[in-house]
Each structure stands twice: as structure tokens, then as C-alpha cells.
All heavy atoms as TSV, in Angstrom:
chain	resi	resn	atom	element	x	y	z
A	1	MET	N	N	63.426	96.331	4.740
A	1	MET	CA	C	63.609	95.857	6.094
A	1	MET	C	C	64.502	94.629	6.057
A	1	MET	O	O	64.434	93.891	5.113
A	1	MET	CB	C	62.179	95.491	6.638
A	1	MET	CG	C	62.288	94.904	8.059
A	1	MET	SD	S	60.816	94.752	8.904
A	1	MET	CE	C	59.652	93.942	7.823
A	2	SER	N	N	65.327	94.460	7.007
A	2	SER	CA	C	66.283	93.341	7.147
A	2	SER	C	C	66.185	92.786	8.554
A	2	SER	O	O	66.119	93.468	9.512
A	2	SER	CB	C	67.701	93.851	6.876
A	2	SER	OG	O	68.644	92.865	7.169
A	3	VAL	N	N	66.252	91.434	8.614
A	3	VAL	CA	C	66.174	90.710	9.897
A	3	VAL	C	C	67.460	89.948	10.032
A	3	VAL	O	O	67.824	89.167	9.210
A	3	VAL	CB	C	64.915	89.739	9.914
A	3	VAL	CG1	C	64.943	89.085	11.257
A	3	VAL	CG2	C	63.648	90.466	9.732
A	4	GLU	N	N	68.190	90.235	11.172
A	4	GLU	CA	C	69.427	89.489	11.501
A	4	GLU	C	C	69.046	88.385	12.402
A	4	GLU	O	O	68.314	88.547	13.403
A	4	GLU	CB	C	70.418	90.469	12.230
A	4	GLU	CG	C	70.761	91.670	11.472
A	4	GLU	CD	C	71.663	91.399	10.331
A	4	GLU	OE1	O	72.475	90.445	10.403
A	4	GLU	OE2	O	71.513	92.056	9.251
A	5	PRO	N	N	69.616	87.127	12.096
A	5	PRO	CA	C	69.327	85.995	13.015
A	5	PRO	C	C	69.838	86.333	14.398
A	5	PRO	O	O	70.905	86.776	14.611
A	5	PRO	CB	C	70.119	84.823	12.433
A	5	PRO	CG	C	70.502	85.300	11.076
A	5	PRO	CD	C	70.498	86.824	11.017
A	6	GLN	N	N	68.929	86.135	15.443
A	6	GLN	CA	C	69.185	86.463	16.797
A	6	GLN	C	C	69.627	87.884	17.050
A	6	GLN	O	O	70.287	88.173	18.032
A	6	GLN	CB	C	70.270	85.501	17.378
A	6	GLN	CG	C	69.944	84.073	17.298
A	6	GLN	CD	C	68.750	83.683	18.120
A	6	GLN	OE1	O	68.483	84.181	19.220
A	6	GLN	NE2	N	67.839	82.915	17.573
A	7	GLY	N	N	69.319	88.798	16.169
A	7	GLY	CA	C	69.695	90.179	16.289
A	7	GLY	C	C	68.474	91.122	16.002
A	7	GLY	O	O	67.383	90.714	16.149
A	8	PRO	N	N	68.820	92.360	15.669
A	8	PRO	CA	C	67.788	93.347	15.406
A	8	PRO	C	C	67.086	93.257	14.021
A	8	PRO	O	O	67.574	92.601	13.161
A	8	PRO	CB	C	68.555	94.663	15.514
A	8	PRO	CG	C	69.867	94.277	14.933
A	8	PRO	CD	C	70.147	92.921	15.387
A	9	VAL	N	N	65.983	93.940	13.967
A	9	VAL	CA	C	65.252	94.158	12.715
A	9	VAL	C	C	65.691	95.516	12.245
A	9	VAL	O	O	65.593	96.524	13.004
A	9	VAL	CB	C	63.715	94.124	12.895
A	9	VAL	CG1	C	63.054	94.517	11.556
A	9	VAL	CG2	C	63.299	92.722	13.321
A	10	LEU	N	N	66.300	95.603	11.043
A	10	LEU	CA	C	66.701	96.948	10.529
A	10	LEU	C	C	65.576	97.501	9.659
A	10	LEU	O	O	65.129	96.851	8.726
A	10	LEU	CB	C	68.015	96.734	9.653
A	10	LEU	CG	C	69.191	96.177	10.386
A	10	LEU	CD1	C	70.388	95.964	9.442
A	10	LEU	CD2	C	69.607	96.991	11.586
A	11	VAL	N	N	65.159	98.698	10.063
A	11	VAL	CA	C	63.981	99.330	9.397
A	11	VAL	C	C	64.464	100.700	8.823
A	11	VAL	O	O	65.152	101.463	9.588
A	11	VAL	CB	C	62.848	99.518	10.446
A	11	VAL	CG1	C	61.668	100.188	9.751
A	11	VAL	CG2	C	62.466	98.208	11.109
A	12	GLU	N	N	64.059	100.995	7.627
A	12	GLU	CA	C	64.276	102.313	7.089
A	12	GLU	C	C	63.507	103.383	7.857
A	12	GLU	O	O	62.294	103.167	7.969
A	12	GLU	CB	C	63.998	102.340	5.586
A	12	GLU	CG	C	64.925	101.469	4.728
A	12	GLU	CD	C	64.643	101.670	3.276
A	12	GLU	OE1	O	64.140	102.671	2.837
A	12	GLU	OE2	O	65.088	100.735	2.543
A	13	GLY	N	N	64.147	104.415	8.250
A	13	GLY	CA	C	63.518	105.433	9.059
A	13	GLY	C	C	63.014	106.635	8.221
A	13	GLY	O	O	63.193	106.567	6.996
A	14	PRO	N	N	62.384	107.562	8.819
A	14	PRO	CA	C	62.136	107.738	10.266
A	14	PRO	C	C	61.082	106.665	10.732
A	14	PRO	O	O	60.310	106.145	9.935
A	14	PRO	CB	C	61.613	109.110	10.388
A	14	PRO	CG	C	61.128	109.509	9.057
A	14	PRO	CD	C	61.860	108.736	8.049
A	15	VAL	N	N	61.171	106.332	12.043
A	15	VAL	CA	C	60.371	105.271	12.651
A	15	VAL	C	C	59.645	105.812	13.880
A	15	VAL	O	O	60.209	106.566	14.654
A	15	VAL	CB	C	61.224	104.117	12.973
A	15	VAL	CG1	C	60.507	103.025	13.707
A	15	VAL	CG2	C	61.962	103.527	11.804
A	16	GLU	N	N	58.414	105.375	14.019
A	16	GLU	CA	C	57.694	105.562	15.324
A	16	GLU	C	C	57.200	104.189	15.800
A	16	GLU	O	O	56.603	103.461	15.006
A	16	GLU	CB	C	56.437	106.466	15.137
A	16	GLU	CG	C	56.823	107.954	14.909
A	16	GLU	CD	C	55.564	108.816	14.964
A	16	GLU	OE1	O	54.449	108.314	15.119
A	16	GLU	OE2	O	55.790	110.033	14.687
A	17	ILE	N	N	57.467	103.825	17.066
A	17	ILE	CA	C	57.017	102.635	17.573
A	17	ILE	C	C	56.179	102.938	18.806
A	17	ILE	O	O	56.614	103.574	19.706
A	17	ILE	CB	C	58.229	101.766	17.996
A	17	ILE	CG1	C	59.026	101.385	16.752
A	17	ILE	CG2	C	57.800	100.441	18.707
A	17	ILE	CD1	C	60.272	100.563	17.012
A	18	VAL	N	N	55.023	102.292	18.817
A	18	VAL	CA	C	54.070	102.470	19.993
A	18	VAL	C	C	54.381	101.357	21.006
A	18	VAL	O	O	54.262	100.168	20.618
A	18	VAL	CB	C	52.591	102.498	19.598
A	18	VAL	CG1	C	51.734	102.594	20.848
A	18	VAL	CG2	C	52.302	103.577	18.568
A	19	MET	N	N	54.848	101.706	22.212
A	19	MET	CA	C	55.212	100.751	23.181
A	19	MET	C	C	53.982	100.098	23.811
A	19	MET	O	O	52.873	100.622	23.696
A	19	MET	CB	C	56.119	101.345	24.203
A	19	MET	CG	C	57.390	102.090	23.637
A	19	MET	SD	S	58.484	100.949	22.810
A	19	MET	CE	C	59.162	100.161	24.268
A	20	GLU	N	N	54.138	99.015	24.624
A	20	GLU	CA	C	53.007	98.475	25.321
A	20	GLU	C	C	52.277	99.290	26.262
A	20	GLU	O	O	51.074	99.228	26.354
A	20	GLU	CB	C	53.527	97.188	26.073
A	20	GLU	CG	C	53.940	96.003	25.243
A	20	GLU	CD	C	54.358	94.816	26.040
A	20	GLU	OE1	O	54.051	94.797	27.309
A	20	GLU	OE2	O	55.023	93.941	25.537
A	21	ASP	N	N	53.005	100.248	26.854
A	21	ASP	CA	C	52.388	101.232	27.809
A	21	ASP	C	C	51.769	102.448	27.084
A	21	ASP	O	O	51.284	103.381	27.750
A	21	ASP	CB	C	53.331	101.634	28.848
A	21	ASP	CG	C	54.547	102.485	28.328
A	21	ASP	OD1	O	54.624	102.688	27.061
A	21	ASP	OD2	O	55.411	102.845	29.140
A	22	GLY	N	N	51.829	102.468	25.774
A	22	GLY	CA	C	51.229	103.508	25.009
A	22	GLY	C	C	52.160	104.720	24.619
A	22	GLY	O	O	51.785	105.517	23.878
A	23	THR	N	N	53.323	104.650	25.207
A	23	THR	CA	C	54.311	105.741	24.840
A	23	THR	C	C	54.819	105.508	23.417
A	23	THR	O	O	54.812	104.336	22.960
A	23	THR	CB	C	55.514	105.817	25.867
A	23	THR	OG1	O	56.211	104.515	25.817
A	23	THR	CG2	C	55.029	106.123	27.234
A	24	VAL	N	N	55.336	106.577	22.840
A	24	VAL	CA	C	55.774	106.420	21.450
A	24	VAL	C	C	57.298	106.666	21.398
A	24	VAL	O	O	57.818	107.708	21.982
A	24	VAL	CB	C	55.084	107.461	20.522
A	24	VAL	CG1	C	55.598	107.398	19.137
A	24	VAL	CG2	C	53.519	107.187	20.518
A	25	ALA	N	N	58.012	105.789	20.800
A	25	ALA	CA	C	59.479	105.936	20.658
A	25	ALA	C	C	59.655	106.399	19.198
A	25	ALA	O	O	59.178	105.784	18.302
A	25	ALA	CB	C	60.224	104.600	20.944
A	26	ARG	N	N	60.515	107.407	18.994
A	26	ARG	CA	C	60.680	107.963	17.642
A	26	ARG	C	C	62.187	108.023	17.361
A	26	ARG	O	O	63.024	108.331	18.158
A	26	ARG	CB	C	60.174	109.393	17.583
A	26	ARG	CG	C	58.652	109.533	17.703
A	26	ARG	CD	C	58.198	110.951	17.551
A	26	ARG	NE	N	56.741	111.021	17.533
A	26	ARG	CZ	C	56.023	111.171	18.624
A	26	ARG	NH1	N	56.563	111.263	19.791
A	26	ARG	NH2	N	54.718	111.125	18.464
A	27	SER	N	N	62.500	107.779	16.041
A	27	SER	CA	C	63.835	107.976	15.580
A	27	SER	C	C	63.805	108.509	14.173
A	27	SER	O	O	63.013	108.072	13.344
A	27	SER	CB	C	64.587	106.580	15.552
A	27	SER	OG	O	65.837	106.765	14.982
A	28	ASP	N	N	64.680	109.534	13.943
A	28	ASP	CA	C	64.738	110.111	12.655
A	28	ASP	C	C	65.863	109.639	11.761
A	28	ASP	O	O	66.181	110.089	10.694
A	28	ASP	CB	C	64.878	111.701	12.767
A	28	ASP	CG	C	63.636	112.315	13.288
A	28	ASP	OD1	O	62.539	111.790	12.996
A	28	ASP	OD2	O	63.752	113.299	14.077
A	29	ARG	N	N	66.635	108.573	12.286
A	29	ARG	CA	C	67.700	108.041	11.509
A	29	ARG	C	C	67.231	107.403	10.220
A	29	ARG	O	O	66.124	106.993	10.113
A	29	ARG	CB	C	68.398	106.961	12.419
A	29	ARG	CG	C	69.157	107.556	13.557
A	29	ARG	CD	C	69.757	106.453	14.434
A	29	ARG	NE	N	70.550	107.021	15.428
A	29	ARG	CZ	C	71.873	106.947	15.555
A	29	ARG	NH1	N	72.569	106.302	14.628
A	29	ARG	NH2	N	72.498	107.528	16.490
A	30	PHE	N	N	68.151	107.306	9.253
A	30	PHE	CA	C	67.747	106.730	7.994
A	30	PHE	C	C	67.598	105.172	8.025
A	30	PHE	O	O	66.882	104.553	7.271
A	30	PHE	CB	C	68.690	107.145	6.876
A	30	PHE	CG	C	70.086	106.638	7.064
A	30	PHE	CD1	C	70.468	105.506	6.370
A	30	PHE	CD2	C	71.025	107.332	7.745
A	30	PHE	CE1	C	71.774	105.004	6.481
A	30	PHE	CE2	C	72.324	106.935	7.871
A	30	PHE	CZ	C	72.750	105.695	7.252
A	31	VAL	N	N	68.286	104.537	9.019
A	31	VAL	CA	C	68.077	103.104	9.282
A	31	VAL	C	C	68.123	102.931	10.756
A	31	VAL	O	O	68.967	103.444	11.458
A	31	VAL	CB	C	69.258	102.235	8.669
A	31	VAL	CG1	C	69.045	100.811	9.068
A	31	VAL	CG2	C	69.238	102.336	7.164
A	32	VAL	N	N	67.093	102.191	11.343
A	32	VAL	CA	C	66.916	101.984	12.741
A	32	VAL	C	C	67.008	100.528	13.046
A	32	VAL	O	O	66.457	99.708	12.331
A	32	VAL	CB	C	65.577	102.600	13.185
A	32	VAL	CG1	C	65.362	102.359	14.650
A	32	VAL	CG2	C	65.490	104.013	12.845
A	33	ALA	N	N	67.774	100.186	14.100
A	33	ALA	CA	C	67.909	98.732	14.542
A	33	ALA	C	C	66.958	98.600	15.705
A	33	ALA	O	O	67.088	99.136	16.778
A	33	ALA	CB	C	69.299	98.508	14.975
A	34	VAL	N	N	65.863	97.815	15.473
A	34	VAL	CA	C	64.832	97.528	16.533
A	34	VAL	C	C	65.227	96.202	17.125
A	34	VAL	O	O	65.382	95.175	16.478
A	34	VAL	CB	C	63.413	97.454	15.857
A	34	VAL	CG1	C	62.376	97.240	16.942
A	34	VAL	CG2	C	63.133	98.827	15.132
A	35	CYS	N	N	65.232	96.194	18.508
A	35	CYS	CA	C	65.601	95.041	19.227
A	35	CYS	C	C	64.561	93.981	19.164
A	35	CYS	O	O	63.378	94.198	19.287
A	35	CYS	CB	C	65.824	95.393	20.749
A	35	CYS	SG	S	66.219	93.988	21.809
A	36	THR	N	N	65.020	92.709	18.910
A	36	THR	CA	C	64.041	91.561	18.978
A	36	THR	C	C	64.395	90.524	20.002
A	36	THR	O	O	63.668	89.620	20.283
A	36	THR	CB	C	64.005	90.875	17.555
A	36	THR	OG1	O	65.291	90.372	17.196
A	36	THR	CG2	C	63.511	91.775	16.464
A	37	CYS	N	N	65.640	90.645	20.562
A	37	CYS	CA	C	66.136	89.684	21.500
A	37	CYS	C	C	65.661	90.061	22.910
A	37	CYS	O	O	65.813	89.219	23.858
A	37	CYS	CB	C	67.646	89.510	21.466
A	37	CYS	SG	S	68.549	90.919	22.162
A	38	ARG	N	N	65.200	91.249	23.192
A	38	ARG	CA	C	64.731	91.708	24.505
A	38	ARG	C	C	65.825	91.872	25.520
A	38	ARG	O	O	65.557	92.007	26.688
A	38	ARG	CB	C	63.628	90.880	25.018
A	38	ARG	CG	C	62.415	90.750	24.108
A	38	ARG	CD	C	61.353	89.973	24.758
A	38	ARG	NE	N	60.147	90.739	24.452
A	38	ARG	CZ	C	59.021	90.617	25.120
A	38	ARG	NH1	N	58.931	89.769	26.046
A	38	ARG	NH2	N	57.998	91.366	24.792
A	39	ARG	N	N	67.099	91.883	25.065
A	39	ARG	CA	C	68.204	92.093	26.007
A	39	ARG	C	C	68.621	93.565	26.039
A	39	ARG	O	O	69.389	93.920	26.949
A	39	ARG	CB	C	69.385	91.232	25.562
A	39	ARG	CG	C	69.141	89.802	25.750
A	39	ARG	CD	C	70.340	88.956	25.354
A	39	ARG	NE	N	70.112	87.590	25.532
A	39	ARG	CZ	C	70.027	86.687	24.498
A	39	ARG	NH1	N	70.117	87.100	23.216
A	39	ARG	NH2	N	69.795	85.462	24.747
A	40	SER	N	N	68.283	94.429	25.086
A	40	SER	CA	C	68.662	95.779	25.004
A	40	SER	C	C	68.265	96.662	26.267
A	40	SER	O	O	67.146	96.415	26.711
A	40	SER	CB	C	68.132	96.395	23.779
A	40	SER	OG	O	68.456	97.776	23.643
A	41	ARG	N	N	69.124	97.464	26.687
A	41	ARG	CA	C	68.854	98.339	27.757
A	41	ARG	C	C	68.162	99.664	27.278
A	41	ARG	O	O	67.772	100.461	28.126
A	41	ARG	CB	C	70.120	98.679	28.569
A	41	ARG	CG	C	70.609	97.498	29.289
A	41	ARG	CD	C	71.798	97.921	30.138
A	41	ARG	NE	N	72.314	96.684	30.813
A	41	ARG	CZ	C	73.597	96.395	30.819
A	41	ARG	NH1	N	74.509	97.183	30.344
A	41	ARG	NH2	N	73.980	95.256	31.448
A	42	ILE	N	N	68.082	99.821	25.972
A	42	ILE	CA	C	67.550	101.013	25.404
A	42	ILE	C	C	66.311	100.624	24.523
A	42	ILE	O	O	66.199	101.245	23.439
A	42	ILE	CB	C	68.566	101.876	24.677
A	42	ILE	CG1	C	69.199	101.038	23.512
A	42	ILE	CG2	C	69.596	102.463	25.609
A	42	ILE	CD1	C	70.072	101.835	22.539
A	43	GLN	N	N	65.475	99.787	25.015
A	43	GLN	CA	C	64.287	99.323	24.253
A	43	GLN	C	C	63.517	100.555	23.717
A	43	GLN	O	O	63.430	101.531	24.398
A	43	GLN	CB	C	63.383	98.505	25.202
A	43	GLN	CG	C	63.958	97.150	25.489
A	43	GLN	CD	C	63.865	96.192	24.336
A	43	GLN	OE1	O	63.082	96.331	23.417
A	43	GLN	NE2	N	64.727	95.207	24.369
A	44	PRO	N	N	62.965	100.504	22.611
A	44	PRO	CA	C	62.925	99.363	21.594
A	44	PRO	C	C	64.114	99.270	20.746
A	44	PRO	O	O	64.142	98.468	19.830
A	44	PRO	CB	C	61.637	99.672	20.831
A	44	PRO	CG	C	61.661	101.172	20.758
A	44	PRO	CD	C	62.153	101.645	22.074
A	45	TRP	N	N	65.067	100.157	20.884
A	45	TRP	CA	C	66.239	100.145	19.988
A	45	TRP	C	C	67.327	99.143	20.459
A	45	TRP	O	O	67.481	98.791	21.551
A	45	TRP	CB	C	66.877	101.588	19.964
A	45	TRP	CG	C	65.865	102.657	19.868
A	45	TRP	CD1	C	65.718	103.645	20.817
A	45	TRP	CD2	C	64.818	102.862	18.928
A	45	TRP	NE1	N	64.622	104.460	20.403
A	45	TRP	CE2	C	64.096	103.987	19.273
A	45	TRP	CE3	C	64.499	102.137	17.765
A	45	TRP	CZ2	C	62.980	104.400	18.561
A	45	TRP	CZ3	C	63.361	102.617	17.038
A	45	TRP	CH2	C	62.711	103.694	17.387
A	46	CYS	N	N	68.022	98.627	19.422
A	46	CYS	CA	C	69.087	97.648	19.670
A	46	CYS	C	C	70.354	98.295	20.202
A	46	CYS	O	O	70.788	99.338	19.756
A	46	CYS	CB	C	69.413	96.873	18.424
A	46	CYS	SG	S	70.787	95.739	18.539
A	47	ASP	N	N	70.930	97.725	21.252
A	47	ASP	CA	C	72.237	98.172	21.755
A	47	ASP	C	C	73.333	97.135	21.701
A	47	ASP	O	O	74.360	97.156	22.328
A	47	ASP	CB	C	72.135	98.673	23.241
A	47	ASP	CG	C	71.822	97.561	24.198
A	47	ASP	OD1	O	71.745	96.381	23.809
A	47	ASP	OD2	O	71.790	97.781	25.449
A	48	THR	N	N	73.066	96.197	20.764
A	48	THR	CA	C	73.973	95.046	20.489
A	48	THR	C	C	74.112	94.048	21.607
A	48	THR	O	O	75.039	93.247	21.677
A	48	THR	CB	C	75.386	95.467	19.956
A	48	THR	OG1	O	76.060	96.073	21.070
A	48	THR	CG2	C	75.303	96.369	18.768
A	49	SER	N	N	73.194	94.066	22.565
A	49	SER	CA	C	73.281	93.088	23.681
A	49	SER	C	C	73.183	91.715	23.232
A	49	SER	O	O	73.670	90.708	23.876
A	49	SER	CB	C	72.142	93.364	24.731
A	49	SER	OG	O	72.396	94.583	25.383
A	50	HIS	N	N	72.522	91.433	22.066
A	50	HIS	CA	C	72.463	90.047	21.541
A	50	HIS	C	C	73.759	89.411	21.299
A	50	HIS	O	O	73.919	88.269	21.246
A	50	HIS	CB	C	71.545	90.084	20.296
A	50	HIS	CG	C	72.155	90.897	19.136
A	50	HIS	ND1	N	71.949	92.294	19.092
A	50	HIS	CD2	C	72.934	90.645	18.115
A	50	HIS	CE1	C	72.572	92.760	18.008
A	50	HIS	NE2	N	73.177	91.760	17.453
A	51	ARG	N	N	74.840	90.208	21.111
A	51	ARG	CA	C	76.169	89.711	20.869
A	51	ARG	C	C	76.822	89.147	22.073
A	51	ARG	O	O	77.774	88.394	21.987
A	51	ARG	CB	C	77.064	90.828	20.306
A	51	ARG	CG	C	76.610	91.357	18.979
A	51	ARG	CD	C	77.527	92.421	18.549
A	51	ARG	NE	N	77.112	92.990	17.336
A	51	ARG	CZ	C	77.531	94.130	16.769
A	51	ARG	NH1	N	78.510	94.824	17.400
A	51	ARG	NH2	N	77.038	94.606	15.625
A	52	ARG	N	N	76.342	89.471	23.285
A	52	ARG	CA	C	76.974	89.013	24.533
A	52	ARG	C	C	76.253	87.812	25.131
A	52	ARG	O	O	76.392	87.536	26.303
A	52	ARG	CB	C	76.924	90.131	25.551
A	52	ARG	CG	C	77.844	91.296	25.066
A	52	ARG	CD	C	78.006	92.363	26.197
A	52	ARG	NE	N	76.711	93.015	26.448
A	52	ARG	CZ	C	76.322	94.119	25.846
A	52	ARG	NH1	N	77.041	94.584	24.845
A	52	ARG	NH2	N	75.187	94.719	26.100
A	53	ARG	N	N	75.491	87.085	24.331
A	53	ARG	CA	C	74.775	85.940	24.961
A	53	ARG	C	C	75.734	84.795	25.253
A	53	ARG	O	O	76.730	84.624	24.601
A	53	ARG	CB	C	73.622	85.530	24.021
A	53	ARG	CG	C	74.129	84.947	22.794
A	53	ARG	CD	C	72.959	84.374	21.958
A	53	ARG	NE	N	73.303	83.162	21.370
A	53	ARG	CZ	C	73.113	82.813	20.114
A	53	ARG	NH1	N	72.466	83.652	19.405
A	53	ARG	NH2	N	73.583	81.706	19.634
A	54	GLU	N	N	75.395	83.959	26.182
A	54	GLU	CA	C	76.169	82.729	26.554
A	54	GLU	C	C	76.170	81.795	25.417
A	54	GLU	O	O	75.114	81.467	24.823
A	54	GLU	CB	C	75.643	82.146	27.842
A	54	GLU	CG	C	75.707	83.020	29.130
A	54	GLU	CD	C	77.127	82.943	29.676
A	54	GLU	OE1	O	77.729	81.934	29.515
A	54	GLU	OE2	O	77.541	83.978	30.232
A	55	ARG	N	N	77.256	81.186	25.202
A	55	ARG	CA	C	77.400	80.104	24.195
A	55	ARG	C	C	77.449	78.794	24.884
A	55	ARG	O	O	77.811	78.706	26.058
A	55	ARG	CB	C	78.549	80.293	23.300
A	55	ARG	CG	C	78.469	81.547	22.485
A	55	ARG	CD	C	79.507	81.613	21.425
A	55	ARG	NE	N	80.772	80.937	21.710
A	55	ARG	CZ	C	81.916	81.344	21.366
A	55	ARG	NH1	N	82.075	82.441	20.739
A	55	ARG	NH2	N	83.025	80.657	21.650
A	56	ALA	N	N	77.126	77.695	24.195
A	56	ALA	CA	C	77.167	76.346	24.733
A	56	ALA	C	C	78.549	75.956	25.199
A	56	ALA	O	O	78.737	75.154	26.109
A	56	ALA	CB	C	76.614	75.349	23.715
A	57	ASP	N	N	79.596	76.501	24.511
A	57	ASP	CA	C	80.938	76.151	24.911
A	57	ASP	C	C	81.556	77.152	25.884
A	57	ASP	O	O	82.763	77.189	26.089
A	57	ASP	CB	C	81.829	76.050	23.678
A	57	ASP	CG	C	81.946	77.343	22.916
A	57	ASP	OD1	O	81.113	78.187	23.063
A	57	ASP	OD2	O	82.855	77.502	22.031
A	58	SER	N	N	80.727	77.944	26.618
A	58	SER	CA	C	81.280	78.845	27.577
A	58	SER	C	C	81.721	78.160	28.814
A	58	SER	O	O	81.322	77.037	29.072
A	58	SER	CB	C	80.221	79.923	27.876
A	58	SER	OG	O	79.119	79.342	28.511
A	59	PRO	N	N	82.551	78.786	29.652
A	59	PRO	CA	C	83.083	78.173	30.844
A	59	PRO	C	C	81.959	77.793	31.841
A	59	PRO	O	O	80.874	78.411	31.796
A	59	PRO	CB	C	83.980	79.232	31.486
A	59	PRO	CG	C	84.159	80.261	30.478
A	59	PRO	CD	C	83.085	80.161	29.430
A	60	ARG	N	N	82.198	76.804	32.702
A	60	ARG	CA	C	81.216	76.415	33.644
A	60	ARG	C	C	80.939	77.515	34.677
A	60	ARG	O	O	81.831	78.371	34.884
A	60	ARG	CB	C	81.681	75.114	34.314
A	60	ARG	CG	C	81.789	73.949	33.461
A	60	ARG	CD	C	82.165	72.764	34.164
A	60	ARG	NE	N	82.789	73.042	35.501
A	60	ARG	CZ	C	83.434	72.215	36.166
A	60	ARG	NH1	N	83.500	70.925	35.810
A	60	ARG	NH2	N	83.987	72.477	37.392
A	61	ALA	N	N	79.869	77.434	35.353
A	61	ALA	CA	C	79.467	78.518	36.333
A	61	ALA	C	C	80.423	78.577	37.536
A	61	ALA	O	O	80.672	79.601	38.048
A	61	ALA	CB	C	78.073	78.219	36.811
A	62	ASP	N	N	81.128	77.447	37.849
A	62	ASP	CA	C	81.951	77.418	39.021
A	62	ASP	C	C	83.475	77.808	38.638
A	62	ASP	O	O	84.300	77.912	39.523
A	62	ASP	CB	C	81.918	76.149	39.732
A	62	ASP	CG	C	82.363	74.960	38.859
A	62	ASP	OD1	O	82.420	75.071	37.618
A	62	ASP	OD2	O	82.656	73.857	39.433
A	63	SER	N	N	83.700	77.976	37.415
A	63	SER	CA	C	85.076	78.364	36.960
A	63	SER	C	C	85.138	79.887	36.720
A	63	SER	O	O	84.122	80.543	36.477
A	63	SER	CB	C	85.505	77.674	35.673
A	63	SER	OG	O	84.642	78.080	34.553
A	64	PRO	N	N	86.295	80.512	36.926
A	64	PRO	CA	C	86.410	81.972	36.776
A	64	PRO	C	C	86.021	82.318	35.367
A	64	PRO	O	O	86.446	81.682	34.401
A	64	PRO	CB	C	87.832	82.276	37.119
A	64	PRO	CG	C	88.502	81.002	37.514
A	64	PRO	CD	C	87.518	79.905	37.270
A	65	ARG	N	N	85.304	83.431	35.206
A	65	ARG	CA	C	84.961	83.910	33.865
A	65	ARG	C	C	85.964	84.865	33.396
A	65	ARG	O	O	86.615	85.615	34.157
A	65	ARG	CB	C	83.559	84.616	33.930
A	65	ARG	CG	C	82.502	83.609	34.162
A	65	ARG	CD	C	81.177	84.345	34.317
A	65	ARG	NE	N	81.039	85.307	33.341
A	65	ARG	CZ	C	79.883	85.800	32.933
A	65	ARG	NH1	N	78.774	85.405	33.489
A	65	ARG	NH2	N	79.895	86.825	32.049
A	66	ALA	N	N	86.153	84.853	32.088
A	66	ALA	CA	C	87.150	85.758	31.389
A	66	ALA	C	C	86.807	87.263	31.639
A	66	ALA	O	O	87.691	88.136	31.685
A	66	ALA	CB	C	87.224	85.443	29.952
A	67	ASP	N	N	85.507	87.569	31.794
A	67	ASP	CA	C	85.108	88.989	31.897
A	67	ASP	C	C	85.044	89.408	33.364
A	67	ASP	O	O	84.631	90.563	33.647
A	67	ASP	CB	C	83.805	89.252	31.165
A	67	ASP	CG	C	82.646	88.443	31.724
A	67	ASP	OD1	O	82.865	87.506	32.483
A	67	ASP	OD2	O	81.522	88.771	31.371
A	68	SER	N	N	85.336	88.539	34.279
A	68	SER	CA	C	85.312	88.949	35.702
A	68	SER	C	C	86.667	89.692	36.058
A	68	SER	O	O	87.674	89.436	35.494
A	68	SER	CB	C	85.132	87.795	36.603
A	68	SER	OG	O	86.242	86.855	36.487
A	69	PRO	N	N	86.536	90.609	36.983
A	69	PRO	CA	C	87.787	91.389	37.305
A	69	PRO	C	C	88.755	90.507	38.039
A	69	PRO	O	O	88.481	89.578	38.762
A	69	PRO	CB	C	87.266	92.512	38.280
A	69	PRO	CG	C	85.929	91.983	38.762
A	69	PRO	CD	C	85.389	91.089	37.763
A	70	PRO	N	N	90.083	90.817	37.944
A	70	PRO	CA	C	91.121	90.118	38.751
A	70	PRO	C	C	90.827	90.162	40.189
A	70	PRO	O	O	90.214	91.098	40.716
A	70	PRO	CB	C	92.420	90.828	38.376
A	70	PRO	CG	C	92.050	91.667	37.207
A	70	PRO	CD	C	90.596	91.943	37.225
A	71	GLU	N	N	91.274	89.141	40.916
A	71	GLU	CA	C	91.021	89.137	42.357
A	71	GLU	C	C	91.420	90.397	43.116
A	71	GLU	O	O	90.721	90.814	44.018
A	71	GLU	CB	C	91.749	87.896	42.975
A	71	GLU	CG	C	91.167	86.564	42.561
A	71	GLU	CD	C	89.700	86.445	43.020
A	71	GLU	OE1	O	89.356	86.789	44.171
A	71	GLU	OE2	O	88.949	85.862	42.230
A	72	ASP	N	N	92.528	90.969	42.798
A	72	ASP	CA	C	92.985	92.138	43.493
A	72	ASP	C	C	92.179	93.362	43.141
A	72	ASP	O	O	92.360	94.438	43.714
A	72	ASP	CB	C	94.440	92.431	43.297
A	72	ASP	CG	C	94.794	92.634	41.812
A	72	ASP	OD1	O	94.182	92.016	40.902
A	72	ASP	OD2	O	95.722	93.443	41.513
A	73	ARG	N	N	91.248	93.342	42.173
A	73	ARG	CA	C	90.538	94.507	41.766
A	73	ARG	C	C	89.059	94.361	42.072
A	73	ARG	O	O	88.320	95.230	41.782
A	73	ARG	CB	C	90.706	94.761	40.279
A	73	ARG	CG	C	92.157	94.990	39.864
A	73	ARG	CD	C	92.309	95.148	38.428
A	73	ARG	NE	N	91.864	96.382	37.973
A	73	ARG	CZ	C	91.598	96.737	36.679
A	73	ARG	NH1	N	91.957	95.920	35.742
A	73	ARG	NH2	N	91.196	97.892	36.383
A	74	LYS	N	N	88.623	93.289	42.712
A	74	LYS	CA	C	87.251	93.093	43.121
A	74	LYS	C	C	86.886	94.072	44.172
A	74	LYS	O	O	87.638	94.357	45.127
A	74	LYS	CB	C	86.933	91.707	43.526
A	74	LYS	CG	C	86.931	90.691	42.462
A	74	LYS	CD	C	86.416	89.396	42.907
A	74	LYS	CE	C	86.307	88.393	41.819
A	74	LYS	NZ	N	85.828	87.109	42.228
A	75	PRO	N	N	85.610	94.593	44.112
A	75	PRO	CA	C	85.142	95.529	45.201
A	75	PRO	C	C	85.046	94.809	46.506
A	75	PRO	O	O	84.810	93.597	46.536
A	75	PRO	CB	C	83.811	95.986	44.722
A	75	PRO	CG	C	83.487	95.178	43.484
A	75	PRO	CD	C	84.628	94.455	43.051
A	76	ARG	N	N	85.341	95.439	47.567
A	76	ARG	CA	C	85.247	94.813	48.983
A	76	ARG	C	C	84.069	95.336	49.742
A	76	ARG	O	O	83.606	96.308	49.596
A	76	ARG	CB	C	86.532	95.160	49.696
A	76	ARG	CG	C	87.701	94.539	49.034
A	76	ARG	CD	C	88.954	94.920	49.685
A	76	ARG	NE	N	90.014	94.488	48.749
A	76	ARG	CZ	C	91.167	93.985	49.111
A	76	ARG	NH1	N	91.509	93.993	50.371
A	76	ARG	NH2	N	91.981	93.596	48.248
């Protein structure tokens, strides 16, 4: 097993994880990345959402963000 700082736990598979609601998530892969940051949209598996977290040196909230669409492409 391997733990990445602020990232997933890598577990040798196959893996079965019992979720809080009692459902079972299964993977037959030889290595499985289990989300620990709780940002993944495919819980309990990691989708690399931990890589997109805000950094302390990111732009201010009132300034245009680099990932926002150009003004002429915004939905109306």
C-alpha cells in the first residue's frame, strides 16, 4: 500500500470497499487509487481531483481566473 500526500491511497487489487450506505464498490485492477481528499466525483475511487485544489498563491476571487472562459464565449 502507498499513501500520496494530499492524494490517493494506492492499494494492490482486487479491492472491495464497503461504503457508508452499505453498498460495495469493487475493482479488479492490479492497483487501485482510493480517494482520501473527498473531492473525487467517482467515490471511492480517485479521479485526480486533488490536483486541482486552490493554492495560497492563486488569483484573488475578484480577478479573472485563468480557467474561466473568454468573455465572448460565456453562456448567455
